[in-house]
N, C-alpha and C positions, 0 to 999 in steps of 0.2 A: 540449607541451600540445596536445591535440586534442579536438574534440567527438566524443563517443561516443553521444550521444543528445540529441534535441531534440523536444519535443512537449508537448501538453496533459497536465497531471498531475492536474488536478482539474476537475470540471464539475458544478455544481448547477443543476437545472432544476425549475421549478414548472409544473404544468399545471392550467388551469381546466377541470374536467371531473368525471366521476363514474364509479364502478365499478357494475356490476350489483348489485342487492341480494343475490342469492344468493352472490356472491363476498365481499361484506362480512360476511355471516353465517358463511361458512367461516373468514374471518379472525378473527372474534370467537370462534368455537369453538376455533380453534387457539391464540389468545392465552390463553383460559381454561385450556386444557390445559397450556400453557407455564407459567402461574402455579402450577398445581397441582403439576406435576412439577418446577418450579424449574429449567427448562432450555428452550432454544428448541425449537420444534416444527416438524417438516417436513411441508409440505403441497404439493399440486398444485392450482393454480387454473386456471380457464378451459380453454384448449386447450393443456395440457401445460406451464404455467409453474410451475416448481418453486421453492419458497422456504422459508427458515427464518423462522418468526415468533417474535419476541422476547417476553419477558415484559412489557415496558413499551413505551409509545409514544414520542413525542418532543414537545418544546415546540412551540407553535403550534397545538395542538389536534389533532395527529396521533395517533390512537388506536393505529395499527398501524405497527410498524417491522419491515421484512422484508429478508432478505439472500439474494442469488442466487449466492453463491460467490465464489471468488478471482478468477474472470474475469467478474465481473458487477457488480452495483450494490447500493446500499442504497436501498430504496423506503420511502416514508412515505405512509400513507393515512389520511384522516379517515373516521370512521364517519358518513357523510352521503349522503343520496340526492338532495340538491339540487346543482345545477350551481354549483360554487364552486371556489376553489383548494384542491381536496381531495387533490391528488396532488403529491408532490415526490420527486425522485430525486437521489442523489449517486453519481456514477460513480467507480469505483475507479481508482487510478493505473495498475494493471496492465492493466485493460481498455482504457484510453486508449492505453497504450503498444503493445498488441497490435493493436487494431482501428483506431486512428487516429480522427480527428474524425468523418469521414463514416461510418465503420463503426459507431461508437458511436451516432451520431444515428439510423442505420437500425435498429440493435438496439433502441433505446428504443421506437421506434414499433412495431416488431414485437412487443415484449413487451406494450405497451398494447393492440394489436389482439387478441392472443391472450387477454388478460384480459377483453376485451369492453368496454373503457373507451370512453366517449364524451368526446372532447377538443374543447374550443372555443377555447382560447387557450394560449399558452406564454409563460413569463417566465424569462429567464436570471438566475440568482442569484449565481453565482460561476464564475470561470474562472482556472485556474492554468496557467502555462507554465513548463516546466523545461528547462534546458540543462545537460547533464552534460559535464564535462571530465575526461579522463585527464590528471592533473597531479601527478606524483609529487613535484615540488620546490616546489609552491605552498605559501606560508605566508599564512594569513589574518591580516590586521592591521586592526583597527577604525579606526586612524588614517588609513587610505587611502580611507575612504568620505567622499563629498561629497553633502550633501543640504540641503534647506531647514532653517533653524534650528528651526522648529517641528515638524519630523518626529520622531515618537517612535522611540527607538532602544533596543535591548537586545542584550547580549552574553552568550553562554554560553561559559564556559571551564572547563577541567578540568586539574587538576594531573596531569601525565603523567610517568611514569618512563621515561627514555630509556636505551637500552642502546647503548654504543659499544664496538666491538671494537678493542683496541689491543694490539699485540705478542702476539697469540694469546690474550689474556685478555679476559673480558667485565667491563667496569666499569659499575656502576650509577650514573647521574648524574641528579640532579633538574634539569630544565631550566625550572623555574618554571611559568608559566601558558601552556598551549597553547590557543589560541582555536579552538573547534569551530564556532561559527556567529555571524553578525552579522545582525540583523534591523532594517530601517528601515521605519517606517510601521505603521499599525494597521488591522485589519479592523473593520467591513465596508467600509472605504475601499480603499486599495491598499497593498501591502506588498511589499518586496523582501527576500529572505533568501539568504544564501550560507552553505553548510554542507557538512560532510564526509559525503557521501551513502554512501560505501563503509563508513564506520563504522556508520551506521544500518542498512545492509543486513546487516552481520555481526551486530549486536546483536539485530535483529528476525528474523534468519534468513530474509530475503527473497532466497533464492539465485537466483531467476529473473532478478534484475536483471543478474547477470553474463552471462547469455545475451542479454538485451536489449542490453547494451553490447558484446557480442562479445569479452569479456575472459576469458581462461582463468586467468590468475594472480590468485587471490583475495587476494593481498597488495597489489594495486595500489591507488593512491589516486585516488578519483573525487570531485571537488568539484562541487557543484550551485549554479547561479544560478537562483533561482526567483522568478517575478513572480506575485503574487496580486492579482486584481481582484475586490473584493467587491461586494455588492449596491448599496451607497450610491454607490460610484465608477461602477459600470456604469450605474445609473439616472440619478443626478443630474448627473454630470460628462460622461458620454458619450452618454446617451440610448439605451443598449443594452437591449433587452428581448427581441427576437425572434431567431430563427436568422439571418435576413437581416441584421439590425443587427450581430450578432456577426461574421458573415463579412465584412462590408464595412469594419468599423472596428477590429476587435480587433488586427490587426497594427500599425496606427498607434498604438494605445493602449499596446501593449507597448513600442514604440520610445520613445514619450514618457516612459514610466516609467523605462526604462533610461537616458535622458538626464537626467531630473530627479534620480534617485538613481544615483550612479555610483561606481565604484571607480577612483581616480586612479592614474596611472603613477608609482610611487615612484622611477623612474630619472630623471624630469624634476625638477630642483631649481629651485623658484621660490617666492617669497613669495606670489604670487598663485595661490591654489588653482584658480581658474577656468581658468587656463592650463596646468594640470599634465597635461592630456591624459587619455586613457583607459588603464587597465590593459589589457595584451594580452588577458586573459580577457574583460574587458568589451567591448573592441573586437570580439572574435570573436563574442560573444553578440549584439551590435547588428547586425553584418554578417549573421548567420544570420537574424535576424528581419526585417531590412530587405530582403534580397535573395532569401531562400529560405523565406519564411513558408509557402508552399504545401507545401514538403517537410516542414515542421514538423508539418503536419496528418496526415501519413501514419503508418500503423501498421506493426507487424512481426508479421504473422500466423504466421510460422514458430515464434515463441517460444511455448512451452506452460507457462503458470504452474501449471496443475493438476498436471502431472507433477512439478514441483519441490516443490510443496506436499505431494503424496502421499509423495514420497521423504523429505521432512523429517519428517512425522508417523510414517512407518514407522521411521525411525532413532530418533526419540524413544521410541517404544514398545519397540523392541529394546533400547535402553539401560536403560529402566525394568525390562524383564524380566531383563536380566543382573544389575542391581543387586538386584532382589528375590530372584532365585534364589541369588545369592551370600550375601545376608543370611539367607535361609531355611536354606541349607546350614550356615552358621555356628552358628545356634541349634540345629540338629539334630546338631551335633558332627561334621560331615563333613570329612575331611581333603582337601587339595588333590588328591592323587593319586586320590581316590575320586570326584571330581566327574563324570567321564564317565558312569560307571554310575549315579551318583545322579541326573543330569539325565535319563537314559533312563527310569529308574524313575519320576521325577517327571512326565514327559510322560504316561506311562500312567495315573498316579494322577489327574492333572488331567483327562485325557480321560474317565476313568470318572466323576469328580465332575460334569463338565459334562453328561454323558449321563444322570445319575441323575434329573434333573428336566428333562425335555424341554420342558415348557411354559415354565419359567423360562429355559431356553436360547434358545427362540424369541423371548421378550421381549427378552432381552439382544442377540440378533443384530439384531432390528428396531431397537432403540434405537441401536446402533452404526451400522447402515445409514442411519438417518435423520440422525444427527449428522454423518456423513462422506459424505453423499449427493453433494456437489459434487466429491468427489475420485475418483469412479468413472470408469472409462474410461481411466485412465492406469496402465499396468503398473509396478509397483514394481521398481526396479533394485536387486537384492539385492547387498549388499557383505558378503562373509564376514567374520566377526569371530572372531579367534583368542582362545580363552579359556584354553587350556592347550597343552601339548606343546612340542616344541623349535622355536625360531624358525629359519627357513630362512636 
């Protein structure tokens, strides 16, 4: 068992300030277009700030909800010219993993400056810390968790089909309930969750996490210990509002949470749970936060999320094309041995159809360019796909 990543995984910040009226009008126009087209709209604000504007806003009176891509944030703006808490931002986990705390903080103020925003005050609304373990033999057991009796708890489990290889044969065995996550506490207070992060990465196709972890074998098991500090806990219990408050007290707050909610060591047999000690995973998490919290704030700038996202989308479209062409060939009565010539003829036919209405083609190209604007700049790594012919 070893730590493969530790760092902030979530950060929500509110700003008391205001955007220039011209930028608010641009946002309003983009939102109207998004509602008309029923899809997000791509715009450029201020000094080169590119955003997707969504059809809807968000609760709290935020008229505009904007996205700056896989290596960015989600921004929320109120349509108000008065100095108030008009701006909120939620930083994406990938952004925090790549840039680190200081890098993200610098980026936020750079975006605000390029937007022409006037900022008077800041308020931290949520902070999440994640510690990821490469732990192939770890088994999550809710019975090993120790917390205050009033702490809310939830368990998510999934019946899993396990395959055991015996004497050269594969036997299918139902192993009952395999626990995937345990959550203790509720937001907007504080919350601790332990879950199978590698499964989530595979399910949501967030392949850049393997690069963040430095793991090549994508069959590896990575478990995450995540501590979430919500607005109520930050403000009422810790008195944290500003960046300075966060930097001075957040490390101690995470340590306190991991001590109040802990996973006990199942190897220590005792009737007194308070004396059962820490599970090795919990002890490692505590040590990391206590002794090396400054390291936890660092990023991994060499990891490129956009490249992975671009490759993912390219593969999705390639698979869609293959499926569509195969189905089209079937309804046209094309035999398998005729596929090569059929695909060549089809390419010519498609190109002719696309060029027959150049105005429509330009609209479609612009629509695609706007939709995938934040994937540009990363060259797609093409992986050949064998559709026919003899296997080597």
